[in-house]
N, C-alpha and C positions, 0 to 999 in steps of 0.2 A: 497558389502561384499561377497556375494555368489561367484562371479567370482574370487575374490582374493583368497578365500579358495581353489577354484578349481585349480587355477594356482600354488599355493603353493604345493598342493598335486601332481601335475604333475611334479614339480621340484624334489620333494622327490623321485618319481618313477625313474626319470632320474639319480639322484645321486646314488640310491641303485643299479641300473642296471649296472653302470660302475664299481662299486667296489671302493676300496681306490685308491686315486691318488698317483702315484709314483714319487719321485724326480729323476732327471737325474743322472746317475751314475757319480761319481766324476772323474772316470778315462776316461771319454769320450774324444776321440781325437778331435782336432780342425777340422773344415770342410775341410781345405786345406791339411790335412795330408793323407799319404798313410796308409792303415790299412790292416792287414792280420788276417783272422779268419778261424775257422774250422766249417765244417758241417758234422754231424754224423746222422745216422738213424738206427732204429731197433737194438738198441745196448744193452738195459738194461736187460741182461740175466745172468750176472756174469759168463762168460765163458772166456777161454783163448783168444778167438778171441776178446772179448771186451777189455781185458787187453792189447793186442797187439795194438789195435786201439788207446786206450787211451795213450799209450807210444808214438806212432807215432804223435798223435795230440800235446802232450806236447813238443815234440822235435821241433815243429815249433814256440813255444812261441807265440801262437795266442793272439790277444787282447781279444777275446771272442769266445764262442762256441754256435752254434744254433743246435737244434735237429729237426728231421723230424718225431717224434712220436715213439710210443712203447718204452717208457722210462723205463717201469717197468713190465717185464714179470713175470708170465703169466697172473696174475689176477689183476694187478694194486694195490696190497695189501700194507697196511701200514707196514706189517712185513718184506717185501722184498725191500722196496723202497731205503733204505740207502745202503744196500749191492749191489743193482743193479746200483745205480747212484753215491751216495756219496763216495763209496769206490774208484771210478775211477776218479771222476771229482769234488771232494769237494773244491779244491782250486780255482774253478771258481764261486762258488755259494755263494751268500750273501742274507740274513743271512743264515749261515749254522749251524745247531744244531745237526748234526749227530755225529757218533763216530769214524770217520776216519781221524781226524786231523783238522787243521785250515781251515776256509773258506776264501773267498776273502774279501778285504776291501770294495769293491762295487761289485754289481752283474755283472758277466761276462758270465752268462749261461742263454740262452733264448730258452727254449724248446717249442715244440708244442705237442698237445695231439694226441695219437694214439688209436686204438681200444682196445688194451690191457690195456691202462690206464683207460678206461671207464668201464672195467669189474666190478670193485668195484663201488657200487652205487654212482652216482654223481661225479665220479673221485675224491672223497674226499681226499684220501691220496696224490695225485698229487697236488691238490690245497692247501693242508696244508703244503706240503714240500717246495714249491717254493713261493717266493714273487715276483710277476711280475706286470707289468703295467695293467691299465684298469681292466677288469673283470677277468683277468688271463687266461681265455680260449682262447680269441683272443685279440690281442693288437699290438701296434706299438711302436717302439723306434728308435732312430737315433744314429749311431756311426760314427763319421767322415763323409765321403761322402756317407755312406750307410744307407738307410732307410730299416728297418726290419719290415715286416708285417706278424705276426704269425696268422694263421687261424686254426680253428677247423673244420676238414673235416668229423668228425664222425657223423653218424645219431643221436647219443644221444645229440648233441648240442642243447640246448634249444632255441637258436635264429635262428635255421634253417641252412641248407646247400645248398639251391637252389641259383641260381644266382639272385633271387629277394628277398631273405630272409633279415631279419634285419641285420644279420652278413655281407651279401654281400653288402648291402647298406652302412654299416660302412666302409667296405674295399674300395669301390668306392670313397666315400667321403674322406677317409684318404689318398688315393693315390693322389687325386686331390689337397688336402691341402699341401702335402709334398713338400718341396723344395730340398730334397735329390738328389744327382747326380745319384744314382743307387737305384732302388726301388725293393727289393727282396721279393716276396711273397712265404711263405713256410708253408707246412702242411703235413699230413700223406698220404692220399689216392691220388695216382697220376692220373691226368687227362688222361695221355697217358702212356702206358707201354707195353712192349713185354714180361713181366715176368709172373709168375704163376697166380697171381691175375688178371693181365691185366688192361686195362683202366677203370676208374671210371667216367661214363658219368655225374654224378651229380656234379662233380667238374670241368667240362669244362666251366668255367666262361670266360667272355671276358677280361681276364687279360691284354692283350696288349692294347686293346682299352681303358682300364681304366688307363693306364699309368705305368704298371709294366715293369720292365726290364727283369725279368726272373722268372720262377716258379721252386721251388725245393720241392720234395716229397719223400716218402719212401714206406713202406708197402710191395712192392716186394723186396726181399732180394738179390738185384742185383745192378749193376751200369749201367745206360743207359743215353745217351744224345740224345734227339730228337729235331729236328728243324722243325718248321712249319713256312714257310716263313723265316723271319730273327729273329724269336723269339725262345729262347731256353727253353726246359723243361728238368729238371734233375730228375732221379730216383736214390736215394742213400740210399740203405738199407743194406749195408755191414758192419754195426757197431759192430756186434758180435753175432747176432742170426743165426740160421742155414741157409745156403745159398740156393737159389732157382735156378732152371733151367729156360731157356728161352723157349718161344713158338715162333710162327711166328712173325717176326718183324712188328711193326706197321709202318704206313706211316711216313717217316721223320726220322726213327731211324738211327743214325749216328754211335754211339759207343755202344757196349754191352759187359759187362764183369761180370763174377761171379766166377772167379777162386780162389780168395782169398779175405780176408777182407781188408778194407781200409776206407779212408775218403776224403772229398773234402777240399782242401786248396784254399781259395779265397783271392786274393789281389786286393785292389781297391784304385784308386786315383780319383781325380776329373774328369779326362778325359778318364780313362780306367779301366777295371775290367777283371781279369783273373781267371778262374776256373780250378783247376788241381785235377784230381782224382789220388791219390797215394795209392798203395797197401802197406800192412804192411811190406813187404820186401824192400820197398823204390822204387819200380818200378813205373815210371810215366805212367799211363794207358791212360790218356786223358788230353788234354789242350785246352781250348777254351777261346777266348778273345772277348770283346766288346769294342768299342771306342765311344766317344761322351760324354755322361754324362753331365758335366757342362763345356763346352769348355771355356777356358779363353778368354776373349775379349781383343784383343790387344789395347793398348793405342795409339790413333792416334798421329802422329808427326805433329806439326804445321809447316807449311811452312812460311819462312820469308816474311813479307809483305813489299811492297815498302814504302819508307819514304814519308810521307805526308807533305804538306806545313802547318806549324802551323797556327792555327786560334785562334782568341781571343774568349774565352768562358766567357759569362757574369756571374757574381757572383749572385747566387740566395739566397734569404733569407732562413734561415733554417726552415724546416718544421717539424711538430711533427712526432716522430717515431711511426710507427704503430706496434702494437703487433699482430703477425699472429694468426689467429683463428685455434686452433688445429683441425686436421681432425679426422673424426670418420670412423672406418671400416664399409663397407656396411653390411647390416643386412637383412635377416638372413638365406637364403637358402644355407647353406654351402655344402650340398650334391648334389645340382644342379638338384633336381627333380621337380622344379617348385612350391614347397609348403614348408612352414615351418612346420616341423614335429618332432617326438620324436628323430630322429637321430641328427637333428640340435641341439636340447636341450642337448642331451648327449655329443656332441662334445664340447659345451661351458662348461658344468659341468665337463668334463674331465680335462679342463684347470684350474679348481678352484684353486685359490691361486697362480697361476703363473703370470708372467708379460707378457704373450702373447698378443701383441698389436692387433692381429686379432679379439680377443674377448673382449677387454677392451673398451666397448662402452661408459662408463662414464668417460674415461680418468683419472681414479684414480691411475693408475700405477699397478693395480693388478686385476685379474679376480675375481669378488665377486658376492654376491647375486643379486645386482642390475643388473649386466650384464646378469645373467641367467634369471631374470625376464623380461628383454627386449625381449629376444628370446621367452620366454613362452607367453608373451602378444601378440605375432604375430602368435600363433598356428593356423594352417590351413588357413593361409592367403598367398597370393603371396608375394615374396620378394619385 
């Protein structure tokens, strides 16, 4: 009885830590579709620059918008959040309760936290304004062929910002679990930058080794594309706040631009993704493409076989039809660290109420209490 009470308490901790489970947006494209979306950063300042960027973004008719932090200058206050965000992007936000018109029918706005959003204690206005997956500070969602992984890079993050933190373990496990063709990790503080703030060493996680396709960040109010090997890092902070100068170029810096405001337009299919930075006057500043993703497997064409001499096949007595035994997914080290721990429990708890077969250990058709108990019962044991 004592062990059972302990396991139930552990499950409660896991459920509280992930926050409310979010249902998938109803407008999500099918996996095989091509999707176009916008990326903005350092934008929430209610300036003419922000307005021009918003007009540019809407002209693309994007499926959704992601942000690279600093959504609400200067102090992340409740009194400024709607004028800084909703005034320009309310039609992408669901639920939208601000004063600038109708919101979206389902959420199409996926922000990440910046240092200005954290100035108000606990980033409370931000967390109250948006309804996002997971714990809302860091989360993942999939849209068509694109997996989005929003990370909180600010030192105020309760789950840490080192490459071994609880948050980093979640990202590593989530990237490993994802079947998206393109896995984009995005947050505020750039791991690499030639801008005024420069590179942020604490965010130099092994993103490529964990399975990411690219990293996008802001903080420096510039646009820059950096290539390390064949892996791209983007800095995109020209969403509306005061523009910054560049310092000495970091190793691998390919494109640097800060002459005008702009945004990234990203177009992705199953087999290719293209990132285009476009200034508010319509000038294409940079275009970069990756190929691979989920290459379509060609269907083999069967060669005609030679005619065989017919043979007499003996008639067999009918045998009983066997009912296949349903398979169960393996359990339970989902983050691959060699031990069943709190991150594994959180991943199953996050799927609560869904029909995700990866976590439906009792084959009931839905992830429920019994499935979470299965993982909790293996706490601190090898898989």
